[in-house]
N, C-alpha and C positions, 0 to 999 in steps of 0.2 A: 418458484424464485422469480421474485421482481423484474422488471427491468431496471431497476439501480443496480441490479447483483449478477443478472443473464450477461449470457458469452454466447457468441457464436464460434464454429470451429476456427476461423482464418483470426480471430481479435487475439490471441495471445501472442500470436508469429509479429502482427503491428505492433500490440503496446509494448514488447520486449526491444524492438529493433528502435521503436520511433520514442518513446518514452522511458524506455531502459536509462540511456545517459543523462535524459534531460533532466528527470524528475527523483528518480530513484537509487539510481548506482551510489550516489554520493554519500546518500543514509548507508545503505548498504554497507560502503566502506568503513562507514562511521561505528556503527552498532556491532559488527562482526569481533571486532577486538574488546569491546565490552561484555559479549558475552564468552570469549575467552580467557578473560581475566575470573571468570565464575569456576572455569575447570571443570563444567560439567561431563559427566559420561553419557548419559541421557538428556535428550533434548527434542523437543516437541515446537514445531514452529507452525501456526496458524495463519489462514489466508496468504500461503506461499505462492500464489500468483507464478510466475514464469519462473522463478526459483534464483529472481537475482539474489537474494538475500542467502539464499540456500545455498549460494554457489561459492559466497565469499565465509560462510559458515563451514564449511566444508574445506576449505583450506587454511581457517584459521584454528579450527579442532579438530584435526584429522582423524582423532583415535575415537570420538562421540559418536554414541548410535544417533543418530539424526532421522528423526519420522517427519517428515514435510506434509503438509495436508492441503487442502483447497476444497471450497463449497463445489466451486465447478469442474467437473468431469473434462472440457475441454483442458482448463488450467495443468489439472495433474498430468493429462496424458505427455502436452507439448513438453510442461518441465521434467517429469521423470524420464524422458528420453534426454535432454539436456544437462539433467545433474542426476545420473542413475546412481552416484555416490550414496545419496539421501534415500530412505523407504519410503515411498510417494503412495498415498491415498486419499481418497475423497473422504472428509469431516467436515462436519456443523460446529462450528466453534461454540455454539450453544446447547448443544446436546453431543458431548463426546463422550464416547463408546470406551474410553480407556479407563483401566481401573483406578482407583482413589492411590494416591503418594506413587505414580510409577515416574515421574521425571522431575530431575535437579533443575531445569530450567524450561521455560516457554518464552517464545519468542515472536511477534506481529508487527510486522512493518507495514504501516499505512492500512489496516484490516481493521484495527476496534471501529473507525466513522461508520463501516457498512453494517455494523451491529446492531439489527432492531431494539434488544435489552443488554446493555452491556454489562448493568450489575450482575445480572444473572450469569451470562458468559464469562465476566470474571472470577466468578465464583465455581464456575466450572474449571478455570483454569486455577484456580484456590487448590479445587480438590484431586484435581491430577498431579498438582507438584506436590515434591517430598517436602515436611515440614522442613522449612529455612531456605527452601528454594525460591528463584527468583523469577519472577515475569518482566522481559522488556519488549516495553511497545513505543510504537512513535505515531505522532497524529500531528497532521498539517495544523500550522498556524491559520488565522484568515486570508483569504485568497488577496488581499490586497498587499501580501507581505509578501509571495513570492512570483517574481518580474515576469517569468514568462507564460506559466498559467494565466495572471493577470491578464497580459498582454492580449493572450490567446483568447479570454473570456468576453474582452472588449471588441476583437473581431470577428467572434463568432454572433454576437450581438448584432454586430453590423450585417453580418451576410443571409441573416433568416428574417423572411416576414414576421410580424406578430409577435408574442411575447418571448423575452428573452431567454432562452436556454438556462438553467437552473442549476444542473447536477452538481457544478464543479463547487459551488459557492454551497450549496445544500447538502453535499454527500462530503465528498474527500475534505472541504475548508469546513464542513459545517459544526465540527467538534473542536473547537480552539478555544474554550472556556476553561483555562485550569483550575478553577473552584470547580467544575463540573467532573474535571477529570479526577479531582481528587475524591471529591463525594461518591462517584461510581466506585474507585478502588478500593475505599472502605466499605462502601455498601456490599462489595463482592469477598468481605473477608481477607483483605489483603492489607497489608501494613506499607503503605508508601513511603520507600526507600528514599526517592530523588525524582525531582522534576524540572528538567533544565530546557530551555529553548535554544534550540540550536541553526547557526543559519551557516549555510553551505552555497554553493554556486554550481550549477547543474549545466550542462553543454548537450546542445542538438546539434546534430548535422546539418539542420536548413530550420530556416522557418516554416517551409512546407512539411517537411521531417515532424516538425512539431504539430501542425494541424491534423495531418495525417494521422496519426496517434494519438490525440484529442478526440477527432470526430467519429474514428472506424475504429479504433481499438482498444474503446471503454465502455460504459453502458453509457453514455451521451448518447451513441450510437442511435439508439432506440428512441431518443428524445427527437434526435435531429428528424427521424424518419418521418415524423409527423409532419415536417416542414419540407421535405423532400427528399433527395437522395443523398445519404451521409456523403459521398465520395465528393458528389460534385459541390457540396457546400465547404469539404475537406479544400478542395481545390481554391474558391473563392476566398478561403479563409486565409491560406497559404500565400496567395498573392498579396491580400493585405497586408499580411505582416513582413510578407517580403520587401514592399514598399517602405516599411518603417523600418526593418532591419537588415535590408542588404541580403544579399545570395546565400551569402557565406555561411559557416558556423555562427551560431548564437548561442549567446549567454546569458545567466541571469541568477539573482541570489534567490535560493528557497530558506523558508522558514519553518520549525516544525519542532514540536515538542518530544523530548525523547523521558520516557520515564521508567523507573524501575521500582518494582512494588514487590514484598516476599509474604510469603507464607509464615504466619505465626509457627514457632514451635522449633 
């Protein structure tokens, strides 16, 4: 597990508390009804993280059997306690242990960007989907199109000496080419059904929450550790953002692609 995908035990709580409302919950609420329209009885979620989407899926399709997975054991342990209605297990999206044609639908919110070999992973999705089943996933557009993460990136660049930390533009916001997404989906043996750019608004409790979330609740933490104490850097970044945005809640537009693909048959 590389620094771009590693997690420490305390990170899921910070991630969920600080970044959930700011960047992930708006798309969870958008995606869950789309999945419910498919009326799946068996559903696999990949890169489920702290269960932000899982929780929405449980409410949207209460009769479905939901298997929620993540590569990181710390995430699975934390999310399993929070959303016990799903079946939780550690799983690598690029090497799924499930039999062929097991699931009606597969969901992955903001996990595709972390996959080293997306065509192969999408091929694994195609394999475990039933013929005609749907894969629905989201991927961030370029960092400059999401206001709060973009402001954070500018502030963290000012807060550290040396090269600008590149985790956010390189990984979470590094899969922002629709043509590349289409090619990878096709290479994985799936038929693209739709690719829509969706703009929503996120809300953080404060600028300091946003800084803590990105600095200490994501793998950016390991890159920042090379420049100093991530918590101290988070405090500097939070103070910088608060001077710009104020001490209360902060809001901003987010932009992402919502992709649906189907297994032929």
